[in-house]
C-alpha positions in Angstrom: 52.4 -12.1 12.6 52.5 -15.4 10.5 48.6 -16.0 10.7 48.4 -12.4 9.6 50.9 -13.0 6.5 49.1 -16.3 5.8 45.6 -14.3 5.5 47.1 -11.6 3.5 48.8 -13.9 1.0 45.5 -16.0 1.0 43.4 -12.6 0.2 46.1 -11.3 -2.5 45.8 -14.8 -4.3 42.0 -14.7 -4.4 41.9 -11.0 -5.7 44.7 -11.9 -8.3 42.7 -15.0 -9.4 39.7 -12.9 -9.6 41.5 -10.4 -11.7 42.9 -13.2 -14.0 39.3 -14.5 -14.3 37.9 -11.0 -15.3 40.8 -10.6 -17.7 40.2 -13.8 -19.2 36.4 -13.3 -19.7 37.4 -10.0 -21.8 39.7 -11.4 -24.0 38.2 -12.0 -27.4 38.2 -15.7 -27.0 34.5 -16.1 -26.3 32.7 -13.9 -28.7 29.0 -13.8 -29.5 28.2 -15.1 -32.6 24.7 -16.3 -32.8 21.4 -15.2 -31.5 18.6 -18.3 -31.5 15.1 -17.4 -31.2 13.1 -20.2 -29.6 9.8 -20.9 -31.3 8.0 -19.0 -34.3 7.2 -15.3 -34.1 3.6 -14.1 -35.7 4.2 -10.2 -35.2 7.5 -9.6 -34.3 9.6 -9.4 -37.4 13.0 -10.4 -37.9 14.1 -7.2 -38.6 13.0 -5.8 -35.2 14.9 -8.7 -33.6 18.1 -7.9 -35.4 17.9 -4.2 -34.5 16.9 -4.8 -30.5 20.1 -7.1 -30.6 22.4 -4.6 -32.4 21.6 -1.8 -30.0 21.7 -4.1 -26.6 24.3 -6.9 -27.1 27.5 -5.8 -26.3 30.6 -7.7 -24.7 31.5 -11.4 -25.0 29.8 -14.9 -23.8 30.7 -13.9 -20.2 30.4 -10.3 -19.9 27.0 -9.5 -21.9 24.4 -7.9 -19.7 21.4 -10.2 -20.0 19.1 -8.0 -18.2 19.7 -5.0 -20.8 19.3 -7.3 -23.6 15.9 -8.6 -22.2 14.9 -5.0 -21.5 15.6 -4.0 -25.2 13.6 -6.8 -26.8 10.6 -6.2 -24.3 10.4 -2.5 -25.6 9.3 -3.8 -28.9 5.8 -3.3 -30.0 4.2 -6.7 -29.9 6.6 -8.5 -27.0 4.8 -8.9 -23.8 7.9 -10.8 -22.1 11.3 -11.7 -23.2 13.7 -14.3 -21.6 17.5 -14.5 -22.6 19.8 -17.2 -21.9 23.7 -17.9 -22.7 23.8 -20.6 -25.0 27.5 -22.4 -25.0 30.1 -21.6 -26.2 29.0 -18.4 -28.3 25.7 -17.6 -28.4 22.1 -16.7 -26.8 18.8 -17.9 -26.8 15.9 -15.7 -26.9 12.4 -16.7 -26.1 9.5 -14.1 -26.8 6.0 -14.0 -25.6 4.3 -11.8 -28.0 0.8 -9.8 -27.2 -2.3 -11.4 -28.7 -4.4 -8.7 -29.4 -8.3 -9.0 -28.2 -9.4 -5.4 -29.1 -8.6 -1.7 -29.9 -8.3 0.8 -27.1 -9.4 4.3 -26.5 -9.3 6.2 -23.0 -12.1 7.9 -22.1 -11.2 10.9 -20.1 -14.3 13.1 -20.4 -16.8 13.5 -17.4 -19.6 13.0 -19.7 -20.8 9.5 -21.0 -18.4 8.1 -23.2 -19.3 8.2 -26.9 -19.0 5.4 -29.4 -16.8 5.3 -32.3 -14.4 3.4 -34.5 -11.3 4.5 -36.1 -7.9 3.1 -36.0 -6.5 3.1 -32.5 -2.4 3.2 -31.7 -3.3 1.1 -28.4 -4.4 -2.6 -28.2 -5.7 -4.9 -25.4 -4.4 -8.3 -25.1 -5.9 -11.5 -23.9 -4.7 -10.5 -20.6 -6.4 -7.3 -20.4 -3.2 -5.3 -20.8 -2.9 -2.2 -22.7 0.1 -2.0 -25.2 1.0 0.1 -28.2 1.1 -1.4 -31.7 -0.3 -1.1 -34.9 -2.7 -4.0 -36.2 -5.1 -4.4 -39.3 -6.9 -6.9 -37.8 -11.0 -6.5 -37.7 -11.1 -6.1 -33.7 -13.7 -4.8 -31.4 -13.0 -1.3 -29.9 -13.2 -0.9 -26.2 -13.8 2.6 -24.5 -13.2 3.3 -20.9 -11.2 5.1 -18.0 -7.5 4.3 -17.8 -7.0 1.2 -15.9 -10.6 -0.6 -16.8 -9.5 -2.4 -19.7 -9.7 -5.8 -17.5 -12.9 -5.1 -16.6 -14.0 -4.4 -20.0 -12.7 -7.5 -21.5 -14.1 -9.5 -18.9 -17.6 -8.0 -19.6 -17.1 -8.4 -23.3 -16.7 -12.2 -22.8 -20.0 -12.4 -20.7 -21.8 -10.2 -23.3 -20.6 -11.6 -26.4 -22.5 -15.1 -26.5 -25.7 -13.4 -25.4 -25.6 -11.3 -28.5 -24.5 -14.3 -30.9 -27.6 -15.7 -29.5 -29.6 -13.5 -32.0 -26.9 -13.2 -34.5 -25.2 -9.9 -33.4 -21.7 -9.3 -32.5 -20.6 -6.6 -30.4 -18.5 -3.7 -32.3 -18.1 -1.5 -29.4 -17.9 -1.6 -25.7 -17.8 1.4 -23.6 -17.6 2.0 -20.0 -18.1 5.6 -18.8 -16.7 7.0 -15.8 -20.0 7.0 -14.2 -20.0 3.3 -14.5 -22.6 2.9 -17.2 -22.0 0.7 -20.2 -22.6 0.7 -23.9 -22.4 -1.6 -26.6 -22.5 -0.8 -30.4 -23.6 -3.9 -32.6 -22.0 -4.9 -35.9 -25.2 -3.6 -37.7 -24.9 -0.3 -36.3 -27.5 -0.6 -33.2 -26.5 0.9 -30.0 -27.3 -0.7 -26.8 -27.5 1.5 -23.8 -26.9 -1.2 -20.8 -26.9 1.6 -17.9 -25.3 0.3 -14.7 -24.8 -3.0 -13.1 -27.4 -2.9 -10.4 -28.0 -5.8 -7.7 -31.7 -6.0 -8.4 -31.2 -5.8 -12.3 -28.3 -7.3 -13.4 -27.1 -6.1 -17.0 -26.8 -10.0 -18.1 -30.4 -10.5 -16.9 -31.7 -7.8 -18.8 -30.0 -8.6 -22.1 -31.2 -12.1 -21.8 -34.6 -11.0 -21.9 -33.8 -8.6 -24.6 -32.5 -11.5 -26.7 -35.6 -13.5 -26.3 -38.0 -10.7 -27.3 -35.9 -9.1 -29.9 -37.0 -10.8 -33.0 -40.4 -10.9 -32.2 -40.3 -6.9 -31.4 -38.2 -6.1 -34.5 -40.8 -8.1 -36.8 -43.8 -6.5 -35.2 -42.3 -2.9 -35.5 -41.1 -3.6 -39.1 -38.5 -1.1 -38.8 -34.8 -1.2 -37.8 -34.0 0.2 -34.5 -31.4 3.0 -34.1 -31.0 2.9 -30.3 -32.3 0.5 -27.7 -32.4 1.4 -24.1 -31.8 -1.6 -21.6 -32.0 0.3 -18.2 -35.3 -0.7 -17.5 -35.7 -3.7 -14.9 -38.7 -5.2 -16.8 -38.4 -4.3 -20.4 -36.6 -2.3 -23.2 -37.4 0.9 -25.1 -36.5 1.2 -28.9 -35.9 4.4 -30.9 -36.4 3.5 -34.6 -34.3 5.0 -37.4 -37.2 6.4 -39.2 -39.0 7.8 -36.3 -37.7 10.2 -33.6 -40.3 8.5 -30.6 -39.2 5.6 -28.6 -41.5 2.7 -28.2 -41.9 0.3 -25.4 
Protein backbone atom coordinates (compact mmCIF):
# COMPACT_ATOMS: atom_id res chain seq x y z
CA UNK A 1 0.00 0.00 0.00
CA UNK A 2 2.86 2.38 0.84
CA UNK A 3 4.52 1.63 -2.51
CA UNK A 4 1.30 2.27 -4.40
CA UNK A 5 0.78 5.51 -2.51
CA UNK A 6 4.31 6.66 -3.31
CA UNK A 7 3.82 5.89 -6.98
CA UNK A 8 0.54 7.78 -7.09
CA UNK A 9 2.13 10.73 -5.30
CA UNK A 10 5.05 10.73 -7.74
CA UNK A 11 2.70 10.58 -10.78
CA UNK A 12 0.61 13.43 -9.36
CA UNK A 13 3.74 15.51 -8.82
CA UNK A 14 4.85 14.94 -12.42
CA UNK A 15 1.42 15.87 -13.75
CA UNK A 16 1.34 18.98 -11.57
CA UNK A 17 4.83 19.99 -12.72
CA UNK A 18 3.93 19.47 -16.36
CA UNK A 19 0.74 21.49 -15.98
CA UNK A 20 2.66 24.26 -14.24
CA UNK A 21 5.22 24.31 -17.04
CA UNK A 22 2.49 24.58 -19.68
CA UNK A 23 0.77 27.33 -17.74
CA UNK A 24 4.03 29.25 -17.41
CA UNK A 25 4.73 28.89 -21.12
CA UNK A 26 1.33 30.42 -21.92
CA UNK A 27 1.87 33.42 -19.71
CA UNK A 28 2.66 36.70 -21.53
CA UNK A 29 6.25 36.55 -20.31
CA UNK A 30 7.75 35.17 -23.57
CA UNK A 31 6.10 37.09 -26.43
CA UNK A 32 7.56 36.89 -29.91
CA UNK A 33 8.85 40.32 -30.86
CA UNK A 34 11.08 39.81 -33.91
CA UNK A 35 11.57 37.71 -37.02
CA UNK A 36 15.15 37.57 -38.27
CA UNK A 37 15.61 36.66 -41.94
CA UNK A 38 18.94 34.96 -42.54
CA UNK A 39 20.55 36.13 -45.78
CA UNK A 40 19.35 38.47 -48.55
CA UNK A 41 16.27 37.69 -50.65
CA UNK A 42 16.11 38.31 -54.39
CA UNK A 43 12.49 37.54 -55.29
CA UNK A 44 10.58 37.31 -52.00
CA UNK A 45 9.57 40.78 -50.85
CA UNK A 46 9.44 42.09 -47.24
CA UNK A 47 5.70 42.55 -47.70
CA UNK A 48 5.27 38.85 -48.46
CA UNK A 49 7.38 37.89 -45.44
CA UNK A 50 5.30 40.14 -43.18
CA UNK A 51 2.06 38.72 -44.57
CA UNK A 52 3.11 35.10 -44.08
CA UNK A 53 4.39 35.81 -40.58
CA UNK A 54 1.22 37.65 -39.61
CA UNK A 55 -1.00 34.80 -40.79
CA UNK A 56 0.96 31.92 -39.25
CA UNK A 57 2.86 33.11 -36.18
CA UNK A 58 0.72 32.59 -33.09
CA UNK A 59 1.53 31.98 -29.44
CA UNK A 60 4.73 32.80 -27.62
CA UNK A 61 8.33 31.65 -27.78
CA UNK A 62 7.46 28.18 -26.42
CA UNK A 63 4.05 27.53 -27.97
CA UNK A 64 4.52 28.78 -31.54
CA UNK A 65 4.01 26.01 -34.11
CA UNK A 66 7.20 26.03 -36.16
CA UNK A 67 5.84 23.55 -38.72
CA UNK A 68 2.83 25.77 -39.40
CA UNK A 69 5.05 28.82 -39.78
CA UNK A 70 7.38 26.99 -42.15
CA UNK A 71 4.44 25.76 -44.25
CA UNK A 72 3.09 29.32 -44.51
CA UNK A 73 6.37 30.62 -45.89
CA UNK A 74 6.72 27.72 -48.34
CA UNK A 75 3.39 28.73 -49.89
CA UNK A 76 4.93 32.00 -51.11
CA UNK A 77 5.51 31.95 -54.90
CA UNK A 78 9.32 32.11 -54.98
CA UNK A 79 10.06 30.04 -51.86
CA UNK A 80 11.47 26.57 -52.55
CA UNK A 81 12.26 25.65 -48.93
CA UNK A 82 11.98 27.43 -45.60
CA UNK A 83 13.48 26.71 -42.19
CA UNK A 84 12.25 28.30 -38.97
CA UNK A 85 14.04 28.19 -35.63
CA UNK A 86 13.45 29.76 -32.24
CA UNK A 87 15.83 32.61 -31.44
CA UNK A 88 16.20 33.19 -27.71
CA UNK A 89 14.67 34.98 -25.94
CA UNK A 90 11.83 36.44 -28.02
CA UNK A 91 12.28 35.82 -31.71
CA UNK A 92 12.27 33.48 -34.67
CA UNK A 93 14.96 32.97 -37.28
CA UNK A 94 13.86 32.35 -40.86
CA UNK A 95 16.05 30.88 -43.62
CA UNK A 96 14.58 30.84 -47.13
CA UNK A 97 15.87 29.03 -50.20
CA UNK A 98 14.43 30.74 -53.25
CA UNK A 99 13.67 29.23 -56.62
CA UNK A 100 16.13 30.21 -59.35
CA UNK A 101 14.17 30.24 -62.60
CA UNK A 102 15.75 28.48 -65.57
CA UNK A 103 12.81 28.55 -68.01
CA UNK A 104 9.12 29.11 -68.49
CA UNK A 105 6.88 26.06 -68.57
CA UNK A 106 3.91 25.07 -70.68
CA UNK A 107 2.37 21.64 -70.39
CA UNK A 108 1.62 19.74 -73.59
CA UNK A 109 -1.49 17.63 -73.11
CA UNK A 110 -2.55 17.20 -76.74
CA UNK A 111 -1.74 13.84 -78.40
CA UNK A 112 -0.33 15.69 -81.42
CA UNK A 113 3.18 17.10 -81.72
CA UNK A 114 3.69 19.92 -79.24
CA UNK A 115 3.43 23.32 -80.98
CA UNK A 116 6.05 25.91 -80.26
CA UNK A 117 5.31 29.39 -79.11
CA UNK A 118 6.06 32.11 -76.61
CA UNK A 119 4.09 34.32 -74.31
CA UNK A 120 3.96 34.94 -70.60
CA UNK A 121 3.59 31.79 -68.56
CA UNK A 122 2.37 31.46 -64.99
CA UNK A 123 4.56 28.40 -64.39
CA UNK A 124 8.35 28.32 -64.29
CA UNK A 125 11.06 25.67 -64.09
CA UNK A 126 13.87 26.10 -61.56
CA UNK A 127 17.47 24.92 -61.86
CA UNK A 128 16.53 21.59 -60.23
CA UNK A 129 13.91 20.88 -62.88
CA UNK A 130 10.98 21.58 -60.55
CA UNK A 131 7.90 23.37 -61.84
CA UNK A 132 6.54 26.18 -59.66
CA UNK A 133 4.03 28.99 -60.04
CA UNK A 134 5.37 32.55 -60.07
CA UNK A 135 5.48 35.67 -62.22
CA UNK A 136 8.70 36.75 -63.88
CA UNK A 137 9.72 39.43 -66.35
CA UNK A 138 13.08 37.81 -67.09
CA UNK A 139 13.96 36.73 -70.62
CA UNK A 140 13.75 32.97 -70.13
CA UNK A 141 13.49 30.12 -72.64
CA UNK A 142 10.21 28.24 -72.88
CA UNK A 143 9.95 24.52 -72.13
CA UNK A 144 6.97 22.60 -73.52
CA UNK A 145 6.29 19.01 -72.56
CA UNK A 146 4.04 16.49 -70.83
CA UNK A 147 3.58 16.76 -67.10
CA UNK A 148 6.59 15.46 -65.18
CA UNK A 149 9.12 15.89 -68.01
CA UNK A 150 10.57 19.24 -66.93
CA UNK A 151 13.77 17.65 -65.49
CA UNK A 152 14.32 15.74 -68.74
CA UNK A 153 13.82 18.87 -70.84
CA UNK A 154 16.16 20.88 -68.62
CA UNK A 155 18.88 18.25 -68.99
CA UNK A 156 18.44 18.23 -72.78
CA UNK A 157 18.56 22.03 -72.83
CA UNK A 158 21.97 22.00 -71.12
CA UNK A 159 23.19 19.49 -73.70
CA UNK A 160 21.96 21.43 -76.72
CA UNK A 161 22.84 24.95 -75.60
CA UNK A 162 26.64 24.75 -76.20
CA UNK A 163 26.09 23.02 -79.57
CA UNK A 164 23.79 25.80 -80.74
CA UNK A 165 26.05 28.53 -79.41
CA UNK A 166 28.88 27.07 -81.51
CA UNK A 167 27.23 28.65 -84.59
CA UNK A 168 25.89 31.74 -82.86
CA UNK A 169 22.36 30.68 -81.98
CA UNK A 170 20.46 30.32 -78.72
CA UNK A 171 17.51 28.01 -77.95
CA UNK A 172 14.37 30.05 -77.38
CA UNK A 173 11.89 27.17 -77.06
CA UNK A 174 12.53 23.50 -76.41
CA UNK A 175 9.59 21.14 -76.80
CA UNK A 176 9.11 17.45 -76.13
CA UNK A 177 5.98 15.90 -77.60
CA UNK A 178 3.99 13.07 -75.97
CA UNK A 179 5.58 10.84 -78.63
CA UNK A 180 9.07 11.76 -77.33
CA UNK A 181 9.96 13.87 -80.37
CA UNK A 182 12.06 17.01 -79.85
CA UNK A 183 11.82 20.44 -81.44
CA UNK A 184 13.92 23.55 -80.87
CA UNK A 185 12.98 27.07 -81.85
CA UNK A 186 16.04 29.32 -82.12
CA UNK A 187 16.33 32.97 -81.22
CA UNK A 188 16.19 33.92 -84.92
CA UNK A 189 12.86 32.09 -85.39
CA UNK A 190 14.22 29.00 -87.14
CA UNK A 191 12.60 25.73 -86.08
CA UNK A 192 14.82 22.65 -85.71
CA UNK A 193 12.91 19.38 -85.96
CA UNK A 194 15.15 16.95 -84.05
CA UNK A 195 12.81 13.98 -83.91
CA UNK A 196 13.38 11.13 -81.50
CA UNK A 197 16.59 10.06 -79.83
CA UNK A 198 17.69 6.74 -81.35
CA UNK A 199 20.51 4.38 -80.51
CA UNK A 200 22.02 4.58 -84.01
CA UNK A 201 21.24 8.24 -84.55
CA UNK A 202 21.61 10.34 -81.43
CA UNK A 203 20.17 13.84 -81.44
CA UNK A 204 23.43 15.36 -80.22
CA UNK A 205 25.37 13.68 -83.03
CA UNK A 206 22.94 14.94 -85.65
CA UNK A 207 23.09 18.45 -84.22
CA UNK A 208 26.87 18.42 -84.24
CA UNK A 209 26.91 17.50 -87.93
CA UNK A 210 24.38 20.22 -88.60
CA UNK A 211 26.43 22.83 -86.72
CA UNK A 212 29.50 21.97 -88.80
CA UNK A 213 27.64 22.38 -92.12
CA UNK A 214 25.05 25.06 -91.33
CA UNK A 215 27.07 28.15 -92.21
CA UNK A 216 28.25 26.70 -95.50
CA UNK A 217 24.75 25.54 -96.43
CA UNK A 218 23.23 28.94 -95.59
CA UNK A 219 25.83 30.77 -97.69
CA UNK A 220 25.29 28.49 -100.70
CA UNK A 221 21.52 28.78 -100.56
CA UNK A 222 21.60 32.55 -99.91
CA UNK A 223 18.23 32.37 -98.22
CA UNK A 224 17.00 32.12 -94.69
CA UNK A 225 15.72 28.74 -93.58
CA UNK A 226 12.32 28.54 -91.95
CA UNK A 227 12.35 24.90 -90.76
CA UNK A 228 15.34 22.56 -90.61
CA UNK A 229 14.63 18.84 -90.44
CA UNK A 230 17.39 16.98 -88.57
CA UNK A 231 15.69 13.60 -88.38
CA UNK A 232 17.90 12.14 -91.11
CA UNK A 233 20.85 10.04 -89.90
CA UNK A 234 23.29 11.38 -92.54
CA UNK A 235 22.05 14.86 -93.41
CA UNK A 236 19.35 17.46 -92.95
CA UNK A 237 16.64 19.19 -94.97
CA UNK A 238 16.03 22.93 -95.03
CA UNK A 239 12.71 24.55 -95.88
CA UNK A 240 13.46 28.05 -97.06
CA UNK A 241 11.40 31.01 -95.98
CA UNK A 242 11.00 32.19 -99.58
CA UNK A 243 10.33 28.83 -101.20
CA UNK A 244 7.93 26.14 -100.09
CA UNK A 245 10.16 23.27 -101.17
CA UNK A 246 12.67 21.54 -98.93
CA UNK A 247 16.27 21.19 -100.13
CA UNK A 248 18.76 18.61 -98.96
